[in-house]
N, C-alpha and C positions, 0 to 999 in steps of 0.2 A: 503493498500500499505506500511505501515511500518512493516507489521507483519514478513517479511522475515529477519528482521534486528535486531541484538541484542538491547535490551531496551535502553541501555545506548547510542547508535549509531543512533538509528532510528528518534528522532526528529530533530537532528542537520542535518542530511543526507537529510530527506525529506523537512525541511525548505530551506535548501540550493538549492535543486533542484527546489523547487517553485520560489525562488528568481531569479535563473538564468534564468528561462523562463519568468519571468517578465521583467527582464532587457532587454532580446532579444525583448521583443515586444515594450519596451520603445525606444530602438535603432533603431528598424524599423519606429516608428512614426516619430523620429526626423529626421531620414534619409528622410524621404516622404516629411516631411514639408521643409527640405533643398534644396530638388529638385525642389518643387513647388516654393519656393523663388527664386531660381536661374531661372527658366523659366519665370516667371513673371518680373525679371529684365532684361532678355536677350530681351523679346518681347517689354519691354517699357524703353528703356535706360534712357529716361529723368527723369524717377522718380528715387528717392532715397531710394530704398527698400534695398539695400545691407546691411545697419545697422543692419537689423534683424537677418542677418547670424551669427553675433557675439553673438546675444543671443542663437542662436541655438547651436553653437560652445561651449559656456559656459555649456549649460545643458548637452552637451555629454561629457564633461570633468568631470562634477559633477556625471554624471551617471558612468563613468569609476571608479572613485574614490569609489563610494558605492559597485560596483562590485568586487573591489578588497579588501577592506575592509568594509563589511557591520556591521556597530555599530549604536549606537545611535548618535555619533557625525556627521558621514557621512551622515546618513539617515536625520537629521535634516537639515544639510546645503542644501543638494539636495532640500529639500522641501521649505525651506525659500528663498534660492537663486534662486531656479528654479522658485518659484512663481513671483519673482522679475524680471527674465528674461523674462517669459511669459508675463508680463505686458509691457516690453520693446517691444517685438515682436510684441505684439497685437497693440500697439500704432503707431508702424511704418506702418505695414501693413494695418490697417483700414483707415489710412490717405492717404497712397500712392497707394492703391489698391481699386478703386470705386467699384467694383464688390463685395467686402466684406461689407455687410451692417448691420451684427450683430454679437454679441458675440459667437454665436453658429455656425459659419461657420466651414466646416470640417477641413480647415487648423488649425484653433485654437483648434478644438476638439483633434487633434493629439497632441498637446502639453499638453493638460490637460490629455489625456490618459497616456502620457509619464511620467507625474507627479505621476499618480495614481499607476503606476507600480514600484513603489520604492521597494517593496519587504518587507517582515516581519522583525521584530527586536526581536530576542529571540524566545522562543517557546510556549510563553503562548498565550492566546486568545488576550488581549490587544496589544501585540506586532504584532498579525496579522492584527488586525483590525483598530487600530489608524492611522498608516502611511498611508495607500491608502485613508481613509477617509479625513485625514488632506490634501493629495495631492489633492483629488477632490475640497474640500473647497478653499483651495489657488488658485487652478487653476481658478475656477469660478469666484472668488472675483477679480482675476487678470485681466481676460479678461472683466468683468462686468464693473470694474472701468476705463479700458481703452475705453472700448465701450462708457460709459458715458462722459469721458473726450474729446471724438473726435466727439461727437454727433451721434453716431450710436445707434442702438435698442440693448437693454439687453435682452437676451432669455435664457432659461433654456437649458442647453446642454443635451439631452437625450442620446446621444453617449457616452459621459462622465460618465454620471449617471449609464447607464447599465453596463459600463466596470467597475465601482466601486463596483456595486452590485455583479458582477461576482467573483471580487477579494475577496469581503469579504465572500461571500459564500464558496469559496475554502478554505480561512482562517480559517473559523469557523470549516468547515467539517474536516479539517486536525487535529485542536486541539482536536476535538472530537475523531478523529480516533486514535490520540496518546493515549488518555486515554483507548480506548479498547484495543489497543495494549499492553499497559503496564500491562492491566489485563490478556492478553493471553501469555504474554511472559513466565511465569513461567511453564505453560502447555507445551508450545513449547519446552523449554528447557528440561522438564522433559521427553517428548516423543522422543527427539533426543538422550537423554542419554539412555533411555530404548533401542532404536533402537541400539545404539552403543554396549550397553551390549549383546543384543541379538545376535548380528552379532560376537562379540568375543566368545561367548558361542557356535554358531554354527561351527565356525572355529576350537575351541579346540575339540569340540566333533568329528567333522570330522577327525582331526589330530590322535586324540585317537584311534577312530575306525578303521583307516587305519592302524596305527601301530600295534594294537591289531591283526588284520587280518593277517597282514604280519609275525609277529613274531610268534604266535601261529600255525599258518599253516607251517610254515616253521619249526618250532620245532616238530611239530607232524609227519611232513613228515620225518625228519632227524631220529626220534625214531624209526619210522617203517622201515625204511631203514637199521638201524643198525642191527648188529649181536646181537642174545639173549645173556644175561648176562649183567654184568656191563657195564654202558656207558663209552666210551672212554673219556680220559681226554679232547680232543678238543671239543667233544660234549658238555660235562659237562659245560665246561667253556663258551661255545655258550649259554647253556640254563640258566646259571647263569646270563650272562651279559644281556640277554633278560629280565629276570626277574627284574633285577635292573633298566633298562631303563623304564620298564612300571610302576613299583611301584614308583620309585623317581622321576617320570617326573613332572615337573611344566609345565602344559599345558597353562598357561596364560603367560607364560615367551617367549618373542620374541627372536629368535635365533640370535647371534652376526652378524652384516652385513658385517663385515670385512673379509678378506681371513685368512684362518687358515693353510693352507697347504703349504705355501710358504717356500722355503729351498732346499737346493741342494740334500739333501739325505732324504730317507724315505717318500717322497711326495706320491708316489702310495700307500705304504703299510699303510700310516695313513689315508686314505680316507674311506668314507663310502662305495664308489662303490667296492673297493678292498675287503671290508669286505664282501659284498654281493656275489661277485665272489667265494671268499672262502669258504662261506657258501653254495653255491650251489654245489660245488665241494664235500663238506663233504656229500651232499646228493646222491653223485656217478654220478654227471654230468660232463662229459669230456668238459672242457670249452677251446678254444682256444682264447688266449687274444692277440690282434694285434693293429696297430696303433700307438698312442702317450700317454700311459697312465699316463705319467707326467704331461700331460697339466690338469690333475685336479687341480693343484696348483692355477689355475686362478678361482676356484670356492670360493665362501662365504660358511660359515659354513652351514647357512640354505639350500643353494642349494645342497651343497654336500649331506647332510643328505637326503634330499628328492630324490635326483638322486639315492644315494644307495638303498633307499627303494623301490623305483619304478623300478629300474633294478633287484633288488632281487626278486620282485614278478614277474617279466617276465622271470626269469630264473626258478622261482618254477612252472611257467605255462607251460615251456618247459619240465620239469623234470614229471609233472603230465599228461599233456594233449597231448603233441607233438608224443609220442611213440617213441622218440629219446632218446639216451643217450649221444649225443654230441651237442655242441653248439658252437657259435663263437660269442664273444664280440669285437667290433671294437669301439675304442675310437680315435676322432681327434677333432681338434680345429681350429677355423679359423674365422674372421668377427665379432669378440666379442662374440662368443658363443661356448659351448662344445657340441658336438654330440656323442652319444653312440648308436651304432646299435648292437641289439640282433637277431641273425640269427639262424634257425634250418631249417632241411630238414624233418620235421615231417608230420603229417596227415594235416596240416592246418586247416583253419575253415573260416567262414563266420561272421563278426563281428556283422553284421546287426540280426544274429539268435540267438545272445546270449541272455539269460534270463535277465529282467532287475534286478532281484534280485541277480544276480551274482556280487559280490563285487570287484573282482581283478582288471581287465583291465580298467573297468570303472572309480572306485574310487581310488584304490591304485596306478594307474599309471596315468590315463588322468587328475583326478582331482588334485593329488598331484602335477603334473607337471604345471598346470595353476596356481595353488597357489604361485609359485615361478617364474611366467613370462616364463614358458616353454612351449613346444609343443610336440605333439605325432603323428607320422604317422605311420599306420599299412598296410603292404602288405601282403596278405595272401588269399589262396583260398583252398578249400578242396583239398587234395592231393598234393599240389604245396609247402608245407612248409610255414614258416612264417618269415618275417623281420618286426622288428619294430625299428623306428629311434626316439630316445628322443633327444630333443636340450633344452640346458638351457643357460640362459645368464652367462657369465664368467666376474669377475672383471678384470683380464688382458687378453687383446687379444693376441692369440698365433699365430703361422705361418699358412700358408694355409692348407686347409683339405689335410691330407695325404691320403685320398680314396675318391673317387667320391661319391656325395650324390644322391641316385636314386630319380626319379622324379616320381611325381603321385600324386593323389588326396587323401586327407584325408578319410578314411573310418569309 
C-alpha cells in the first residue's frame, strides 16, 4: 500500500494513516464506555459511579494529545497515565456495579482496547510492536489489580488479546511492506521516467512529422504552381524560411506560454495565421479575409504557431482537393477563445471515407489543435462545399463573436 508514494514519504504517510485509524477505534471505545457508565449511573442514582467518568475524560484528553503530537513522550504518557486511569475506573465500577464480576467484562475490555490502540512510534518494527503490547500489558495489570483489590475474579481478557494481536500483525506487516517498497521504488521511478521520456519523444516526433508534412507539401505545391524559370523572390524567401524552421528547430523546447502579438500595430502581420494566408495566396488561391484578424493578439506563441500551421493545411487542402480557386477565412473571438473558419464552395467530401494513412486533416489539423487545447468541427458533404471551424484558447478575451458560429456535430 506504500508503493504509490515516494520512498521518503511512504513510511511516514502509511504510519500516520494507521495511527489515525487506531485513534478512531480508541475514541469509539472510550465513548462507548462513557455512555454505559452514564446509563448505569442514571438507572441507579444511589450508587457513586460518576467518579469513573473523570477517568474516561482523562483518557480522552490524553488520546487527543497523542493524535495531535504522536511522539515518544505523548505515547508514554498515554500508556502510563492511561493504565492508572483504567485502574481508577475499574476500582469504581467493580464496586458500584454488582453485575460486573471479573476483570474481563466488556466495559473494561473497551478501555484496554483503547489503550492498545495508541499507534506506532516511528517507522521501525519496535516502534510498531512495543506501544500496543505495552498498552495490553498495562491494561491487563490495571484491571487485574483492581479486581483483586475489590474481591472480584481475575480473568484473561480474550477481546483485548485479539485486538492486540491484530494491531501487532498490522504493524509487522506494514514494516515488512516498507522494506519491499524501498526495494521497488527505484524501479518505479525509473519506469515513470521512461514513460515521461517516451511521451516527450512521441510529442516531438508528432510535431516534427506534422511540420515536415505541412511545409514540404506547401513548398512543392508552390513550386508546381509557379511559372517555369527562376523562383520569385517571395517564393524563394518562403522556401528558405521553411528550411531554416525545419533544420534549426529544437523539438525538445517548449514554446513560450505568454502572448507575443500584443501591440497596436502589426499584430495580424506578425502572426503565423497571417503567414499561412499569405502562403496560400502565393499558391494562387484567392482568399477573402473577414472578421477581426487583430484578435490573434490574444494568442500565446504556441497556440499561434499551431493555429497557423493547421489553417495553412486547410488552405492547402482547398487548393489541392476542392476544385475551387477561392476561399474565405473568417477570424473572430469571444468567450476566451479565438475561432477561425475556413470556407470553400468546392466539391466537398465525407470525412469518414478518408483513408487512415492520409495525414492532413487527421494529424496536421485535429491532432495539432488537440495538443494546444483546441477543437475542430467539419461541415462537408460531396458536392456541397466545406466549412471547417477551428477554435483555440486565447490569453486575452475579446469582444463577442463578429459572426455566428454554425451548429452541428463533429464529424
